[in-house]
N, C-alpha and C positions, 0 to 999 in steps of 0.2 A: 341072045347074041353078046358074049361078055368082046370089050370094048378095051383096049388096056392106052391107059392114057400117062404120057408123059411132056413134061416140058425143063426149058435147060434153064426158067427161071426160078429150079428146085433146083435142090441134092439130089443129086445122081445114085441109083439104088448102091448101096455101099453088098447088095446079097441081091441070094437070089427071088427075089421081089417086084412083081413092079410101086409102080407112083400112087397109083391108083387103079379103081378097076371099075368102072365103069358096065352095069346092064339091067337096062333098061331105063327105067328114071333113077339109077338110087348110085350115089355115087360110094367107093370102098375107101375109103385113105388112110396107105401102108400110113406107120410111123413116120415122125416127122421131130430130124435132133436141131439140134440147133448147128447146122453145120452154114458155114456159106457155101453159096451155088459158087464163085466163081472160084474160091479156092478149094472148098473142098476142106476148111480148116474149122473147126467148134468156133462161136464168137465166144472173145474174150472182154470176160471186165467178169460181175455180180450178172446174180441168178434173174435180174431185168432183164439185163443183154441179153439170154440165150432163152428164153419167155416170150421176150420177140421176134428172137429170129425165125421161132418154130413156129409161132400165128403167121408171120412174115410169109414161108414156105409151106400149107396148108393155103396164104392163101392164093398163090404161087399155082397151088396145083388145082387150086377150083375154081377161078380163072382159067388150066387147060381146059377142064373138065366141060365151059358154060356156065358155069355157079359163082359161088362166093364167097366167103365162107357164113356168113346170115343163112344161110342152106343146109345149112353144119343138123345133124338131127336129131345126133349124137356124138359127143367130141368122151372120151377116154382121155384123162393124165397119167402120167410116173411119173412120181419121184423118189429119189430117192432119198431126201429129210421134207419129211411133211411142214414144218417150220414154215416151211415157204409157201403155203399153201391161199394162207391171204397176200402172200403178192401175186400166186396164182390169180385172183378173185380179180384183185386191182388190176392188172392190167387184164385181164379177160374183154374187161368193163370199156375196153378203150375199145375190141372188135365188135363188141359185140350186141345187136339194142334188143331189146325183150320182142317176141319171148326166145329168150333161153333155149339152146336145146340142153336134153335126157344128158347127166354127165357124171362119170364117172371119181372118183381123185386116189391116185392108189399108191402108195409108199412098197416101191423095191428095195433091192438092195445092190441091184445093179444094171447100167443103161449098153448102150452101145458105143464106143470112142469117150466111156470114162466120162459120162456129160451125165447130167443132176433133172433132166428133164426133154420126155419125150411125148408126146398127142396123135393122136390116132380120131377115125373120125367115122362116121356117117354121113352125108349129102342125098338129096333129094332133090331134087329138079321140079321145075316144075311144067317144063316144056324140055320137051327129046325129041 
């Protein structure tokens, strides 16, 4: 049975999707951009500020599902400029320890709200 995961600690959906959906011990995390949950405005500043906000948003959804970032087994990163790839790696190391999740980093033309980074993922919970 599918269970919708929702938390006010992450941005509310801006379309026809759920923040996450749990099926058994697997949680499918929708894409998160650098929206600040309280204002639903994009975090201002350089790319590092937005990358941190994306990880904070993902973390809030993971927590609501009963897990944490370290439970993510697959992470997808979408960037409008691949020159930010090294910065993503640097900041990701602040949020994850080995074993790191499987990962893809993809260059895209544009992202919602005109932002430059989005991430989604799949989380595996050890107990459900």
